[in-house]
C-alpha positions in Angstrom: 6.9 1.3 -25.4 3.7 1.6 -27.4 1.8 4.8 -27.9 -0.3 5.8 -24.9 2.2 4.6 -22.4 1.1 0.9 -22.5 3.9 -1.7 -22.1 3.0 -4.3 -24.7 5.7 -6.8 -23.8 8.5 -7.6 -21.4 11.7 -8.1 -23.5 14.3 -10.0 -21.5 11.8 -9.9 -18.5 12.7 -6.2 -18.0 9.5 -4.5 -16.8 9.1 -0.8 -17.7 6.3 0.6 -15.7 4.4 3.7 -16.7 2.1 6.1 -14.9 -0.1 8.7 -16.5 0.1 12.0 -14.7 -1.5 15.4 -15.2 1.8 16.9 -14.1 4.6 15.0 -15.9 7.2 17.3 -14.4 6.5 15.9 -11.0 7.4 12.3 -12.0 10.8 10.8 -11.8 12.6 7.6 -12.8 13.9 5.0 -10.5 13.2 3.6 -7.1 16.5 4.7 -5.6 16.3 6.5 -2.3 13.1 5.6 -0.7 12.6 2.0 -1.7 16.0 0.5 -2.5 17.6 1.7 0.7 18.7 -1.3 2.8 17.7 -3.7 -0.1 21.0 -4.5 -1.8 20.1 -8.0 -2.8 16.9 -7.1 -4.6 17.6 -3.6 -5.9 17.7 -5.0 -9.5 17.2 -3.3 -12.8 13.7 -4.6 -12.9 12.5 -2.7 -9.9 14.7 0.3 -10.6 12.9 0.6 -13.9 9.6 1.7 -12.2 8.4 5.2 -12.9 7.1 6.7 -9.7 5.8 10.0 -8.4 8.4 12.2 -6.8 8.4 14.6 -3.9 6.7 14.3 -0.6 7.6 12.2 2.4 6.0 9.6 4.6 5.1 11.2 7.8 4.2 8.1 9.7 6.9 6.8 12.0 8.7 3.8 10.5 8.2 1.8 13.7 4.5 2.0 13.3 4.6 0.8 9.7 6.7 -2.3 10.4 6.5 -4.1 13.7 8.5 -7.3 13.3 7.1 -8.7 16.6 3.6 -8.3 15.3 4.5 -10.1 12.1 5.9 -12.9 14.1 2.9 -13.2 16.3 0.6 -13.2 13.2 2.5 -16.2 11.7 3.7 -14.2 8.7 6.9 -16.2 8.7 5.4 -19.6 7.9 5.9 -20.7 4.3 4.7 -23.8 2.5 6.1 -27.2 2.7 9.7 -27.4 1.4 8.6 -29.8 -1.3 6.3 -27.2 -2.9 8.7 -24.2 -2.9 9.7 -22.1 -5.9 13.5 -21.8 -6.1 13.2 -18.1 -7.0 12.0 -17.5 -3.4 15.4 -18.6 -2.0 16.6 -15.1 -1.1 13.5 -14.6 1.0 13.7 -17.8 3.0 15.5 -17.9 6.4 15.6 -21.7 6.9 13.5 -24.8 7.2 11.9 -26.4 10.3 10.0 -29.7 10.3 9.7 -29.6 6.5 8.2 -26.1 6.5 10.1 -23.2 5.0 10.5 -20.2 7.4 10.3 -16.8 5.7 12.9 -14.2 6.6 11.0 -11.5 8.4 13.7 -9.0 7.6 12.7 -9.4 4.0 9.1 -9.1 4.8 9.7 -5.9 6.8 11.7 -4.4 3.9 9.1 -5.4 1.3 6.2 -4.0 3.4 8.1 -0.7 4.0 8.8 -0.3 0.3 5.2 -1.0 -0.6 3.9 1.4 2.1 6.0 4.3 0.9 5.2 3.5 -2.7 1.4 3.5 -2.1 1.6 6.8 -0.1 3.2 8.5 -3.1 0.9 7.0 -5.7 -2.3 8.0 -3.8 -0.9 11.4 -2.9 -0.7 12.1 -6.6 -4.3 11.1 -7.2 -3.7 7.5 -8.1 -6.1 4.7 -7.6 -5.1 1.4 -6.0 -7.1 -1.8 -6.7 -7.1 -4.5 -4.0 -7.4 -8.1 -5.3 -8.0 -11.2 -3.2 -10.5 -13.9 -4.1 -9.3 -16.8 -1.9 -11.5 -17.7 1.0 -9.1 -16.4 3.7 -8.7 -13.0 2.0 -12.2 -12.1 0.7 -13.6 -10.4 3.8 -10.3 -8.7 4.6 -9.9 -7.3 1.1 -13.4 -6.0 1.1 -13.2 -4.4 4.6 -9.8 -2.7 4.2 -10.5 -1.5 0.6 -13.8 0.1 1.8 -12.0 1.6 4.8 -9.5 3.5 2.6 -12.1 4.2 -0.2 -10.4 2.1 -2.9 -11.9 -0.4 -5.4 -11.5 -4.1 -4.8 -12.1 -7.5 -6.3 -13.1 -10.1 -3.7 -15.3 -12.6 -5.6 -14.0 -13.4 -9.0 -11.6 -11.7 -11.3 -13.4 -11.1 -14.6 -11.2 -11.5 -17.6 -10.6 -8.2 -19.2 -11.1 -6.1 -16.1 -8.0 -4.2 -17.0 -7.4 -5.1 -20.7 -11.0 -4.7 -21.8 -12.3 -2.2 -19.3 -14.8 -0.8 -21.9 -16.8 -4.0 -21.6 -16.6 -3.9 -17.9 -18.0 -0.4 -17.8 -20.8 -1.6 -20.1 -21.7 -4.2 -17.5 -21.7 -1.6 -14.8 -24.1 0.5 -16.8 -26.3 -2.6 -17.2 -26.2 -3.0 -13.4 -27.4 0.6 -12.9 -30.3 0.0 -15.3 -31.4 -3.2 -13.4 -31.1 -1.4 -10.0 -33.2 1.5 -11.3 -36.0 -0.9 -12.1 -36.4 -1.6 -8.4 -36.4 2.0 -7.3 -39.5 4.1 -6.7 -40.6 6.4 -9.5 -38.9 9.8 -9.4 -35.7 8.6 -7.6 -32.5 9.5 -9.3 -30.3 6.4 -9.3 -27.2 8.6 -9.8 -27.7 10.5 -6.5 -29.4 8.0 -4.2 -27.8 5.3 -2.2 -28.8 2.3 -4.3 -27.4 -0.2 -1.8 -29.8 1.0 0.9 -32.8 0.5 -1.4 -31.7 -2.9 -2.7 -30.8 -4.3 0.7 -34.2 -3.5 2.0 -35.7 -5.8 -0.6 -33.3 -8.7 0.0 -34.5 -11.9 1.7 -32.6 -13.8 4.3 -31.4 -16.2 1.5 -29.9 -13.3 -0.4 -32.6 -13.1 -3.1 -34.7 -10.1 -4.1 -38.3 -10.2 -3.1 -40.5 -8.3 -5.6 -43.2 -8.0 -2.9 -40.9 -5.6 -1.0 -40.4 -3.4 -4.1 -42.2 0.0 -4.0 -45.6 0.2 -5.7 -44.2 2.6 -8.3 -41.2 0.5 -9.1 -40.9 -0.5 -12.8 -40.1 -4.1 -11.8 -43.8 -4.7 -10.8 -44.9 -4.3 -14.4 -43.1 -7.5 -15.5 -44.2 -11.1 -15.3 -43.0 -13.4 -12.5 -40.8 -15.2 -14.9 -39.2 -12.0 -16.1 -38.8 -10.7 -12.6 -36.9 -13.9 -11.6 -34.6 -13.6 -14.6 -33.9 -9.9 -14.0 -33.3 -10.6 -10.3 -30.7 -13.3 -11.0 -28.9 -11.1 -13.5 -28.9 -8.2 -11.0 -27.5 -10.3 -8.1 -24.8 -11.9 -10.3 -23.5 -8.6 -11.7 -23.6 -7.0 -8.2 -21.6 -9.9 -6.7 -18.9 -9.6 -9.3 -18.7 -5.8 -9.8 -19.7 -4.4 -6.5 -16.1 -3.5 -5.7 -15.2 -1.8 -9.0 -18.5 -0.2 -10.0 -17.1 3.2 -9.0 -13.7 2.7 -10.6 -13.9 5.2 -13.5 -10.3 4.8 -14.7 -7.6 2.1 -14.7 -5.8 1.8 -11.4 -2.2 3.0 -10.9 -1.3 0.0 -8.8 -2.6 -3.4 -7.7 -2.4 -4.9 -4.3 -2.7 -8.7 -4.5 -3.0 -11.6 -2.1 -1.4 -14.7 -3.5 -0.3 -13.9 -7.1 -0.2 -17.6 -7.9 -4.0 -17.8 -7.5 -4.6 -14.3 -9.0 -2.4 -15.0 -12.1 -5.0 -13.5 -14.4 -4.9 -10.2 -12.6 -1.1 -10.2 -12.6 -1.0 -11.0 -16.3 -3.4 -8.2 -17.2 -1.5 -5.7 -15.0 1.8 -6.6 -16.6 0.3 -6.2 -20.1 -1.1 -2.8 -19.2 2.1 -1.7 -17.4 0.4 -1.4 -14.0 2.7 -2.1 -11.0 1.8 -4.9 -8.7 2.3 -5.3 -5.0 1.7 -8.8 -3.7 1.8 -10.8 -0.5 3.7 -13.8 -1.8 4.3 -17.2 -0.3 7.2 -19.6 -0.9 5.4 -21.4 -3.7 5.1 -18.4 -6.0 7.3 -16.7 -8.5 8.5 -13.3 -7.1 9.6 -12.2 -10.6 5.9 -12.0 -11.6 5.3 -9.0 -9.3 7.1 -5.7 -9.0 7.1 -5.2 -5.2 6.8 -8.6 -3.5 6.1 -8.8 0.2 7.2 -12.4 1.3 4.9 -13.8 3.8 2.2 -16.3 4.7 -0.7 -15.8 2.2 -2.9 -18.6 3.7 -3.3 -17.3 7.2 -6.1 -14.9 8.0 -4.1 -13.0 10.6 -1.1 -12.8 8.3 -3.2 -11.4 5.4 -5.0 -9.0 7.8 -1.8 -7.4 9.2 -0.3 -6.8 5.8 -3.4 -5.6 4.0 -4.3 -3.3 6.8 -0.9 -1.6 6.6 -1.3 -1.1 2.9 -4.7 0.4 3.4 -3.2 2.7 6.0 -0.7 3.8 3.3 -3.6 4.7 1.0 -5.2 6.7 3.8 -2.0 8.6 4.5 -1.5 9.4 0.8 -5.2 10.6 0.5 -4.6 12.9 3.4 -2.0 14.8 1.4 -4.4 15.4 -1.5 -6.0 18.8 -2.0 -9.5 19.1 -0.4 -11.3 18.8 -3.7 -9.5 15.6 -4.7 -9.8 14.2 -1.2 -13.6 14.5 -1.3 -13.6 12.1 -4.3 -12.2 9.3 -2.1 -15.1 8.3 0.1 -14.3 5.6 2.7 -17.3 3.4 3.1 -18.4 1.9 6.4 -17.5 -1.7 6.8 -18.3 -4.5 9.2 -16.3 -4.5 12.4 -13.3 -6.7 12.3 -14.0 -9.9 14.2 -11.5 -11.2 16.7 -9.4 -13.9 15.1 -8.2 -16.7 17.4 -4.6 -17.7 17.5 -5.5 -21.0 15.9 -6.4 -19.1 12.7 -2.7 -18.7 11.8 -3.1 -21.7 9.6 -5.4 -21.9 6.6 -6.8 -25.3 7.4 -5.6 -26.7 4.1 -2.6 -28.4 5.4 -0.1 -26.2 3.8 1.2 -24.6 7.0 2.2 -26.2 10.3 0.9 -25.1 13.6 3.2 -22.7 15.6 5.4 -24.7 17.9 8.2 -24.0 20.2 10.8 -25.2 17.7 9.7 -22.9 14.9 9.5 -19.9 17.2 13.0 -20.6 18.4 14.2 -20.7 14.8 12.6 -17.4 13.9 13.4 -15.5 17.2 17.0 -15.3 16.2 16.5 -13.4 12.9 13.5 -11.4 14.1 15.6 -9.8 16.8 18.0 -8.5 14.2 15.3 -7.3 11.8 15.7 -3.6 10.7 13.5 -1.0 12.3 13.9 1.6 9.5 
């Protein structure tokens, strides 16, 4: 391992994960105990090589963390067409019905439980969790749940170097603050005021900035129309890409990802920096690319929502164990109310998943009844 705790490579595909901690004596090696229990097939040396915070216990009842019936109702068990599968997902697949792979919900429940406990411990030690999901079905859910638990997120586009070249990203955030300050009234401190409240008041229905709505004392009024248009476009572009990570002052201790196959750049950067990854992973992806896979349907809105909401709950539970002064630094932001998702939304609309039929439910009811509750 290179100096500074950064894993520069993965010899023989053995991932050695490293966390920075202000109290090294509180950290311990291995996932044995709270994550490998009941996971004999997948308690490999790869996952046992993670370095995790020790101490503490999950106080939430296990039955409220993993509800297999809810997973079944949300269509989490639907995989991709069998012709598109990744053979490495074989241990997580229960069977096949009408050409569609059926994911073993026992493995989903175990993966979700492992990830939940892991995030509770990470956040309870002051760690930051970055939520990543840029696909159409995941954008709104990622943004809403990350805001609810006060964690950073990426929902628009993963900018190359977000983790490996974070200094440049912070420079873009500084530029964003400079542009926003140009639209504020004179005398307003941009570091203490709610910039979003000011900026949103000047937005038009089409999502553009209207200079006519800017305060009379705003610096933007001193520029020409052409310059105002250029600065407005730059401001909106940076805000769109960095709105979720503008307050992330340090590298995250873990990544929560929806569809690691699509977010391969984020996974690659996290592996290079030695940052553990937790991912909702479908049957067409490689589970070896992530550290804590949660096998499940990553194309259904309801499936994504039930998994990500549980992981956000884990962050909230971990934050509740922090000292008051650290807890005050995690500020859950208000988000839009969750809309009711119809049962038809269990498919993504891209043809990858079949609709729920009686035959598939019969195939999954057998193994869902025997799924573990602890």
